[in-house]
N, C-alpha and C positions, 0 to 999 in steps of 0.2 A: 504494500500500500504506500509506503514512503516513496518508493520509486515513482509511482504515478503522480504523487504530489510534486516531486522534484521535476518531473517531466512537464507538469502543468505550469510550474513556476518558470521554467525555461521557455515555454511557449509564450507566457505573458511578457517575458523579457523581449521577445521578438517584436511584440506589439509596441512596447515601450521604445525600443530602439528605432522604430520607424518614425517616431516623432521627436526623438531625443535631440537636444541642442546642447553641446558641451558648455559648461560653465567655466569661466576663467578662474584659475586658482589665484589667490591673492599675490603670489610671487610673479604672476604673469602680467599684472596690470598695476601700474603706478596709480596710487590713489584709492585702490580698492581697500575697503576696511578689513583689517585683520581681526580675527576673533579675539575678544579681550577676556572672555570667561572660559574657564575649563570646568566642566561639570563631570563628576564621577557619580554614577548611580548604578542601580541594579539592572540586570538584563531581563527582568520580568517585563513582558510586554504591557502590563498595566501601568508601569512606571515609565512613562514617556515624557521626558522634560520638554520636548518640542511642543507637546500639547499643553501640559499643565503650567508651564511658564510662558506660554504664548510667544515662543522664540521666533525671531525673524531670521531668515537665512544669513549666515555669517556672523551672528552675534556670539555664538558659543561653539566650542568643540566638546563633544560628549564621549566619555569613556564609559562603556557598560560592562560590568563584571558581576559575577555571582555575589549577591548580598550587597553590592555597592562597596565592597571592601577594597581598601586602597593598597594594602601590602604588596599584591602582585604587580602593581602599576608604577612603582617608584621610578624605575628606569625609563618608562614611557613618558611619564610626567616631565621628567628632567629633559629628555630628548625633545619632546614637543615644545616645551617652553623655550628651549634654545632655538628651535626651528622657526617658531612663530615670532620670536623677537621679544618675548615677555608677555605673559598673561597678566592682567590686572587683578583678577579674582579667581579663586578656586572654591567651588561649591561641592561639598560631599552631601549627597542626598540618599538616605535610606528610606524605606517605605513600610507601611503597616502590612500585615499579613504576608510577610516575605517568606518565601520557601526556605531560606536559610535559618529561619527560626524553628523549622520543623526537623532540622538535621542535627545529628550529633557526630562528633569525631569518630566515636565507636561504630556508628552505623555506616559511615563512609569507609572507614578502615576495613570493616567486615566485607563490604561490597567489593573493594578492590583486591582484597586477599583471596577472593574466589578465582581470580585470574591466574593462570598457570605462570609460574616463575616470579610472582610478586612476593617480595619478602616483607616482614614486619617493618624493617628499616625503610623500604620503599614507601609503604603506606604512611609511616610516621613522618616522612620528609615533606609530605604534601602541605601546602599552605591552603587551609580550608576556609570557606566562607560561612562558617557556623556562627550563628548569632543567638545568644541566650537572652539578651536584654537589648531591645532596639535603641533606646536612648544612649545606653552605655556604649554600644557599638559605634554610634556616631561620635561620641566623645573620644573613644579610643582611636578612631581613624583620624580625627582632627589632630589629636595629640601626636600620633605617629608622624603625620606630615609636618607638623610644626617643629618636631624634634629631628627631622631628617635633614642633615647638613648638606646633602647633595642637591636639595631643592633651593632655589634662589631665595634669599632672606625676605625680600619684598613679597614674594608669592606666599611664603610660609605665613607671614604676618596677615595676609588677606585671605587665609583659608578659614572657611566657616562651615558649620554642619547644620543639616536640616533633616526634617522628617516629613515625608509626604504621606497623607492619609488617602489610601486608594478608595475609600468609601465616600468621603466628602469632597475630595479634589483639592483640599487645602494643604499648603506647605507651611511649616513653622520652624523657626530657629530652635536649635537644641544647644 
């Protein structure tokens, strides 16, 4: 069944390509506004910052990762900040009813240990998006970035955390 969905998506892409007009990348056009905000959020499709923040094209770049956790993204944040020429703000946005709140390290470890050749050390080395307390996870991620020396000082100082409520559509500072 997944193959038929993939095939359907590929067919939709052909329809899209027939009308596609390439956008200039900001490095190709002098005067084109560079994104000033980096947003890190969950990959859950209900947590779509383009929608709930009413973002205009080019205002922000969004990293989506399990649970919205920042630890796996430090190198990408640093690299992208260098490439963009410096973000002005970094928003960490976790959300209510996140799948990561239903996971435990034990459950994930047991899952991966079923695979042939996976050791306990392999499973233990994973950086997992497990969340026991939503607000605390936001605080922890903000703290991690604010204490990470490889991230530009000005960006660390402009890092803030938020919680998006998937039921109400509201976002609030944490």
